[in-house]
C-alpha angles and dihedrals in degrees: 000000000000123000131206090264090061099054124077109262098230096049092042092052093047092052094043090050090057089055095045096048091083095045100049129057119211110227119237093247094054095084090059100040123099118229093231145351090264093063130086100198138031118257116284098209112110094218097039094129094058094043092051090046091052091048092048092049091052093046092050090049093051100039104023140173086057133149136223093259095057090044092052089052090051092049094045127103139208121269102228100115102115095015093060097128098044119113095226118096119261122264123227124229125204122242123248109289092195093059092047093045093049093049092049089050090053091048087051091053089051088052093239095114133030135188119250103210108265097339101081135252129324132187117259126226090261091052092048090051091050091050094048094045089050092048090051089053092048093049090049092052094048119114105231110175091179089068096050093086090065093053 
């Protein structure tokens, strides 16, 4: 049985986003909201909400208990877009806490994540099961030419 640590992150997040699309509803304001103060425009991906939710679920499972502030730091970026050729070091900008908080609340309503008093959020047994089942599916669908000689 494969776990979320065994599967490649990008493929696990894509597969998990497909499963979460039906469970989570993107708010009306999400298509106009920036993902952080260091950004100029909102995201252009059509399924951004599901991808970010899958990424947050994976990150909470791997690093939990974790709070919104640490997650916004992780999803932040550096502000060196227009100041690219300046000698001073780049500054970092935090990610949008509203987007992160709203997605975590939706994951709580779906019983995939729960709050752990003042320590932050952790993944529930149902969320861990979803992650492990998805990782198992991803591992089965991987093309591994090095294992073909054993078939």
